[in-house]
C-alpha positions in Angstrom: 17.8 24.1 -7.5 15.8 21.9 -5.1 12.0 21.3 -5.6 11.3 23.6 -2.6 13.4 26.4 -4.0 11.8 26.0 -7.4 8.3 26.1 -5.9 9.1 29.1 -3.7 10.6 31.0 -6.7 7.6 30.2 -8.9 4.8 30.7 -6.3 6.2 32.9 -3.6 6.9 31.9 0.0 3.4 32.5 1.2 2.0 29.7 -0.9 4.6 27.1 0.1 4.7 25.7 3.6 7.5 23.5 4.9 6.9 23.7 8.6 6.2 20.4 10.3 2.9 21.4 11.8 1.3 22.4 8.5 2.8 19.4 6.7 1.4 17.1 9.3 -2.0 18.6 9.1 -2.1 18.2 5.3 -0.5 14.7 5.3 -3.7 12.8 6.0 -7.5 12.8 5.3 -10.1 11.1 7.5 -9.2 7.5 6.6 -7.2 5.1 8.7 -3.5 5.8 8.3 -1.6 2.6 7.2 1.7 4.4 7.5 2.2 8.1 8.2 4.3 10.0 5.7 5.3 13.6 5.9 5.3 15.5 2.6 8.3 17.6 1.5 6.0 20.7 1.3 2.5 21.8 1.1 1.5 24.2 -1.8 -1.7 26.2 -1.3 -2.6 27.1 -4.9 -4.7 30.2 -5.7 -4.9 29.9 -9.5 -4.7 27.6 -12.5 -1.2 29.1 -13.1 -0.2 28.1 -9.5 -1.3 24.5 -10.2 0.5 24.4 -13.5 3.7 25.7 -12.0 3.5 23.1 -9.2 2.9 20.2 -11.6 5.8 21.3 -13.8 8.2 21.6 -10.9 7.2 18.1 -9.6 7.5 16.6 -13.1 10.9 18.1 -13.6 12.2 16.7 -10.3 10.3 13.4 -10.5 8.5 14.2 -7.2 5.1 12.7 -6.4 2.1 15.2 -6.2 -0.9 14.6 -4.0 -3.9 16.9 -4.6 -6.5 17.5 -1.9 -9.5 19.6 -1.1 -10.9 19.7 2.4 -9.5 16.4 3.4 -12.9 14.8 4.2 -12.2 11.6 2.3 -12.3 8.3 4.2 -10.4 6.0 1.9 -6.9 7.6 2.1 -7.0 9.2 -1.3 -5.4 12.3 0.0 -2.8 10.7 2.3 0.7 11.9 1.6 3.2 9.4 0.1 6.9 9.2 0.5 8.7 12.4 -0.5 5.6 14.0 -2.1 4.4 17.5 -2.4 0.8 18.0 -1.2 -1.2 20.4 -3.5 -4.1 22.0 -1.6 -6.8 23.5 -3.8 -8.9 24.9 -1.0 -8.1 28.5 -1.8 -9.4 28.1 -5.4 -12.9 28.6 -4.1 -14.6 31.0 -6.6 -18.0 30.4 -8.3 -16.9 31.5 -11.8 -20.3 31.5 -13.4 -23.9 30.6 -12.5 -26.5 30.6 -15.3 -30.1 30.2 -14.1 -31.4 29.9 -17.7 -28.9 27.2 -18.7 -29.2 25.6 -15.2 -25.4 25.3 -15.0 -22.5 26.6 -12.9 -18.8 26.8 -13.3 -16.8 26.5 -10.1 -13.2 26.2 -9.0 -12.4 22.9 -7.2 -12.2 24.5 -3.7 -15.8 25.7 -3.7 -17.6 24.1 -0.8 -20.6 22.0 -1.8 -22.9 23.8 0.6 -21.8 27.2 -0.6 -22.6 26.2 -4.2 -26.0 25.0 -3.1 -26.6 28.3 -1.2 -25.8 30.3 -4.4 -27.9 28.1 -6.6 -30.9 28.2 -4.2 -31.4 31.9 -4.8 -32.4 30.9 -8.3 -34.5 27.9 -7.3 -31.8 25.5 -8.2 -29.5 23.0 -6.4 -26.3 21.0 -6.9 -27.7 17.5 -6.4 -24.7 15.5 -4.9 -24.9 16.0 -1.1 -22.4 13.9 0.8 -22.8 14.0 4.6 -19.9 16.4 4.7 -21.5 18.9 2.2 -20.9 21.8 4.6 -17.1 21.4 4.5 -16.3 19.1 1.5 -15.3 20.7 -1.8 -16.8 20.2 -5.3 -13.3 19.1 -6.4 -13.3 16.4 -3.8 -16.8 15.4 -4.8 -15.5 15.0 -8.4 -12.3 13.1 -7.3 -14.3 10.4 -5.6 -17.5 10.6 -7.6 -19.3 11.3 -4.3 -22.9 10.4 -3.7 -24.9 11.3 -0.6 -28.5 11.1 0.6 -30.2 12.4 -2.6 -28.4 9.9 -4.9 -31.4 7.6 -4.9 -33.2 10.0 -7.2 -30.6 12.4 -8.5 -27.5 10.1 -9.0 -23.9 10.6 -8.0 -21.5 13.4 -8.9 -20.7 12.1 -12.4 -24.4 12.5 -13.3 -24.1 16.3 -12.5 -20.7 17.1 -14.2 -20.8 18.4 -17.8 -17.2 19.6 -18.3 -13.8 19.9 -16.6 -10.7 21.9 -16.9 -7.8 19.7 -16.0 -4.0 20.2 -15.6 -2.2 17.1 -16.9 1.0 15.6 -15.6 3.2 17.7 -17.8 1.5 20.9 -16.7 -0.6 21.4 -19.8 -4.3 22.5 -19.5 -7.1 20.8 -21.3 -10.9 21.2 -21.4 -13.2 18.2 -21.6 -16.9 17.9 -22.0 -19.5 20.4 -23.0 -21.8 23.2 -21.8 -24.9 21.3 -23.0 -26.9 18.6 -21.2 -26.4 16.3 -24.2 -23.1 15.7 -26.0 -21.6 12.5 -27.3 -18.6 13.7 -29.4 -15.6 11.4 -28.9 -14.7 9.4 -25.8 -16.2 10.6 -22.5 -13.0 11.9 -20.9 -15.0 13.9 -18.4 -16.6 10.7 -17.1 -13.1 9.1 -16.9 -11.7 11.9 -14.8 -14.6 11.9 -12.4 -13.8 9.4 -9.7 -10.1 9.1 -10.7 -8.9 10.4 -7.3 -6.3 12.8 -8.8 -4.4 10.0 -10.5 -4.9 11.2 -14.1 -4.9 15.0 -13.7 -5.6 17.9 -11.4 -9.1 19.3 -11.9 -9.0 23.1 -11.7 -12.6 24.0 -12.9 -15.9 22.1 -13.0 -19.0 22.8 -15.0 -22.0 21.3 -13.3 -25.6 20.8 -14.2 -28.0 22.1 -11.6 -31.4 20.6 -10.7 -34.6 22.2 -9.6 -34.8 22.9 -5.9 -38.0 21.1 -4.8 -40.8 23.4 -3.7 -42.4 20.6 -1.6 -40.8 18.0 0.5 -42.4 15.2 2.6 -40.5 13.1 5.1 -41.6 9.7 6.3 -40.2 8.0 9.4 -40.9 4.2 9.5 -39.8 2.5 12.7 -39.2 -1.3 12.7 -38.5 -3.9 15.4 -35.3 -5.0 13.6 -33.0 -3.9 10.8 -33.8 -6.8 8.5 -37.5 -5.9 8.4 -36.6 -2.3 7.6 -34.4 -3.5 4.7 -37.4 -5.5 3.4 -39.4 -2.2 3.5 -36.9 -0.8 1.0 -37.8 -3.5 -1.5 -41.5 -3.0 -0.8 -41.2 0.7 -1.8 -39.4 -0.3 -5.0 -42.1 -2.8 -5.9 -44.6 0.0 -5.5 -42.7 1.9 -8.2 -42.4 5.1 -6.2 -39.1 7.0 -6.5 -38.1 8.7 -3.2 -35.4 11.4 -3.3 -33.9 10.1 -0.1 -34.2 6.6 1.4 -31.9 6.0 4.4 -31.7 3.1 6.7 -30.4 3.3 10.3 -29.9 0.4 12.7 -30.5 0.2 16.5 -26.9 1.0 17.3 -27.0 4.1 15.2 -30.2 5.3 16.8 -28.8 4.8 20.2 -25.8 6.9 19.3 -27.9 9.6 17.9 -30.0 9.7 21.1 -26.8 10.1 23.1 -25.6 12.9 20.9 -28.8 14.8 20.4 -31.1 13.9 23.4 -33.7 12.3 21.0 -35.8 9.2 21.7 -35.4 7.3 18.5 -34.5 4.1 20.2 -37.7 4.1 22.2 -39.7 4.3 18.9 -38.1 1.3 17.3 -34.9 -0.8 16.7 -34.4 0.5 13.2 -35.5 3.5 11.2 -36.3 3.8 7.5 -36.2 7.5 6.7 -37.8 8.5 3.3 -38.2 11.8 1.7 -40.2 12.6 -1.4 -39.9 15.9 -3.3 -41.4 17.9 -6.1 -45.0 18.7 -7.0 -46.0 15.0 -6.6 -44.3 14.7 -3.1 -47.6 14.4 -1.2 -49.0 11.7 -3.4 -45.8 9.7 -3.4 -45.5 10.0 0.4 -49.1 8.8 0.8 -48.4 5.7 -1.4 -45.2 5.0 0.5 -46.8 5.2 3.9 -49.5 2.7 2.9 -46.8 0.2 1.7 -44.7 0.5 4.8 -47.6 0.2 7.2 -48.7 -2.9 5.4 -45.2 -4.3 6.1 -45.5 -3.9 9.8 -43.8 -0.5 10.3 -44.9 2.2 12.7 -45.2 5.0 10.2 -45.3 8.7 11.2 -45.8 11.8 9.2 -43.3 14.2 10.7 -43.9 17.9 11.1 -41.5 19.8 9.0 -39.2 20.8 11.9 -38.7 17.3 13.1 -38.4 16.0 9.5 -35.5 18.3 8.9 -34.0 17.4 12.2 -34.2 13.7 11.4 -32.5 14.2 8.0 -29.8 16.4 9.7 -29.2 13.7 12.3 -28.8 11.1 9.6 -26.1 13.3 7.9 -24.2 13.0 11.2 -24.9 9.4 11.9 -21.2 8.4 11.6 -20.8 10.3 14.8 -17.8 12.4 15.8 -15.3 9.6 15.5 -12.7 9.5 12.8 -11.8 6.1 11.3 -8.6 4.7 12.7 -7.0 1.3 13.2 -9.6 0.4 15.9 -12.7 1.6 14.1 -13.4 1.3 10.4 -16.4 2.6 8.5 -17.0 0.6 5.3 -18.7 1.6 2.0 -19.9 -1.4 0.2 -22.9 -1.6 -2.2 -25.0 -4.7 -3.1 -28.0 -5.1 -5.4 -31.1 -3.9 -3.6 -32.6 -7.4 -3.7 -29.6 -8.6 -1.6 -29.9 -5.9 1.2 -31.7 -8.2 3.6 -29.2 -11.1 3.0 -26.2 -8.8 3.3 -27.4 -7.2 6.5 -28.0 -10.7 8.0 -24.4 -11.7 6.9 -22.9 -8.6 8.6 -24.7 -9.3 11.8 -23.6 -12.9 11.8 -20.0 -12.3 11.1 -19.7 -9.4 13.7 -21.2 -11.7 16.4 -19.0 -14.6 15.4 -15.8 -12.4 15.6 -16.9 -10.5 18.7 -16.6 -7.2 16.9 -19.1 -4.3 17.4 -21.2 -3.2 14.5 -23.6 -0.4 13.5 -25.0 0.2 10.1 -26.4 3.1 8.1 -27.3 2.8 4.4 -28.3 4.8 1.4 -30.9 2.1 1.0 -32.3 3.5 -2.2 -29.3 2.3 -4.2 -28.0 -0.5 -2.0 -25.0 1.4 -0.6 -24.3 0.4 3.0 -21.9 2.0 5.5 -21.3 -0.6 8.2 -18.9 0.5 10.9 -16.9 -2.2 12.7 -14.9 -1.5 15.9 -13.2 -3.0 18.9 -12.9 -1.3 22.2 -9.6 -0.1 23.5 -8.5 0.5 27.1 -5.9 3.2 27.8 -5.4 3.6 24.0 -4.4 0.0 23.6 -6.2 -3.0 22.1 -5.6 -6.7 22.6 -3.7 -7.9 19.4 -6.3 -10.7 19.2 -9.1 -8.0 18.9 -7.2 -6.3 16.1 -6.9 -9.6 14.2 -10.6 -10.2 14.7 -11.4 -6.8 13.3 -9.2 -7.4 10.3 -10.9 -10.7 9.6 -14.4 -9.3 9.8 -13.5 -6.5 7.4 -12.2 -9.0 4.9 -15.3 -11.1 5.3 -17.6 -8.1 4.8 -15.9 -7.4 1.5 -16.0 -11.0 0.2 -19.6 -11.4 1.2 -20.6 -8.2 -0.7 -18.7 -9.4 -3.8 -20.3 -12.8 -3.6 -23.7 -11.1 -3.8 -22.8 -9.1 -6.9 -21.7 -6.0 -5.0 -18.8 -3.7 -5.0 -16.1 -2.8 -2.5 -16.9 0.9 -2.7 -20.1 2.7 -3.5 -19.0 6.3 -3.2 -15.9 6.8 -1.1 -13.4 5.6 -3.6 -10.5 3.2 -3.4 -7.8 5.6 -2.2 -5.0 3.9 -0.4 -7.0 1.9 2.2 -9.0 -0.3 -0.2 -6.3 -1.2 -2.7 -5.8 -4.5 -0.9 -9.3 -5.6 -2.0 -9.4 -4.2 -5.5 -8.0 -7.3 -7.1 -11.0 -9.3 -5.6 -13.4 -7.2 -7.7 -11.5 -6.3 -10.8 -9.5 -9.1 -12.4 -7.0 -9.0 -15.2 -7.0 -7.9 -18.0 -9.3 -5.1 -16.6 -6.7 -3.9 -14.1 -4.0 -4.0 -16.7 -6.1 -1.8 -19.0 -6.6 0.7 -16.1 -2.8 0.7 -15.5 -2.3 1.5 -19.1 -4.7 4.4 -19.0 -2.8 5.7 -15.9 0.5 5.4 -17.8 -1.0 7.3 -20.8 -2.0 10.3 -18.7 0.8 10.1 -16.2 3.8 8.3 -17.7 6.2 9.3 -14.9 3.7 8.2 -12.3 3.8 11.4 -10.2 0.1 12.0 -9.8 -1.1 10.5 -6.5 0.9 7.3 -6.8 -0.3 4.2 -4.9 -3.9 5.2 -5.0 -7.1 4.1 -6.9 -5.6 1.6 -9.3 
């Protein structure tokens, strides 16, 4: 019996797609495609039993299995590999439990981040991780990449909000890791190990998350600067004032101009760079007042936005990558450096982009030093001069080596996936990489779970 026949017999024809259109749709996420591969089939699971049956069938046939949620990843973690089966978890989208008293929720992996937040908000609670794609990205995807988002400056990344996981292992068995309590240190932290593992160690089928209090008061500050480096210096000034914003986002002139084109705003007229800060909670007003004083002393034009414009500014920041999807001509990066190196790193990026004649725009989760520079070269009639492609490749390499030289990392929140494997060895040396390979072999001895990704 073929793998397709076995999957169809176990799951039913409605859950197994083999038509080329569906397979092509599920073959990629939003990352650049190094080499397009069509899967053998797409399984759209609706239950834990469906996931287990799929894993067991793939294990029996030695077929690679690539799990995915909404496909919003930008590092190629959900790209199909040669001869694989793609396992979609998007139909496993139930909120299984939500306890306002315990401030926890248990959700299936296909639950949309924004839907969980809407359900929690009824009880004055929120799921803290908020990637820019929160309206369409899934909690399972957030877990797979240890996603961050705008609020991570204060509330941390996904791992900080995950208490327990239900995971289907490579042999089809089901385990539960973690605990229902906020504190718990029994044994090794397997929950933390699975978070950020990009589907290479097991398939997450349920997530127990800790919810945080939904702020009753929010203040937004917009500080406009004449250049990006001055705005980056403003980030350090806020830190020295020992005030903790919930959101601290940095946008350069190119990003402001793009937002003006998309939304009809006038941000570019107001400055060449924007530091957007949001404080929340009962002390939001006092914290905002302290921050405004610090930023004004550093030369910024500081405004106290009305609530409508404040929300609009934050919303525009969430869409500051624009409508483009990364491809071979345009690549959005995800590096992080120590906050003390923000100014130096921005200067390095601007210098290398100018030297290589590559276009650049930068947005950053400045509160934790996570930058998203986007490099691109123009194309005419869908073609690009090979010399331009070579320059783009070189500037990407240089941006990575510069970040590492400053004590940074090649990925702050998007994951390694497939696209960043070429740089992983620059950050993680042997024997660390060998230890990670041994962990992978322990959980997935046959190597069927998302091969060629993450490690």
